[in-house]
N, C-alpha and C positions, 0 to 999 in steps of 0.2 A: 295377268302378265308375269308377275313375279314367279308364280309356280312354273310357268313355261320356261322362264329363264333358268331357274334352279334345276329343272329337269334336264335341260339341254346343255348346261354349262360345260359338262365334260364330254359331250358328244360332238360338239361343233365349236368352231371359233366364232364367238359372238362379239359384235360391236353394237352396243345399244346407245343410240343417240337420244338426247333430251327431247321430250315432246314439245311441240309448239304450244305456247300458252301465253296469253289467252287466245283462244279460238272462239270468237263470238259470232258463230253462224251455225245454222242447222247443217247436219251431215248431208242432207239432200240438196243443199244450195251450191250448185256448181258455177255460179256467177263469179265466185271469188277464187276459182282454181288457180289462175295465173298468179294472184297475190300470195296464195298459200305456197305455191311452188317457189316463188321468189324468197319468201320468209324462211322456208325450209332449207333452201340453198344457203342463205346467209347464216342461219343457225348452225348448219352442218360445217361450213367453213370455219366459223368461230370455234366450234367444238374441236375440230381437227387441229387448230392452232393452239388452243388454250386448255383443252380437256375440261372445260366448264361450260355450263349453259350460258347462252348470251342473254344478259339481263333484259327483261321486257319482251323477249321473243320466245324463250324456252324455259322449261323447268326440269330439274333433275327427277329421275324416276323415284317415286316414293316421297317426294316433297309434299308438304301440306298443300291441299287444294281445297279452298272453301266450298262448302256445300251450295252456297248461293251463286256460284259461278256457273251460269247456264247460258246456252246460246241465245242471243237476242233474236227476236222474230221481226226483223226489219225487212 
């Protein structure tokens, strides 16, 4: 992702929002779609107001992300 950002930084106007974190579900689990959309909306509104990730919901690009943080299989 960082390479794509660096490559396109001068080619387009980019607004990169913090990623949702933690996301503790499998990428193929669509049962939580409404919750993810709600969390993403809340995180985005916080970022637009404060220009910082919302604690407990998002993390900044490049922040430490533990290797043991994996989706649960519930």
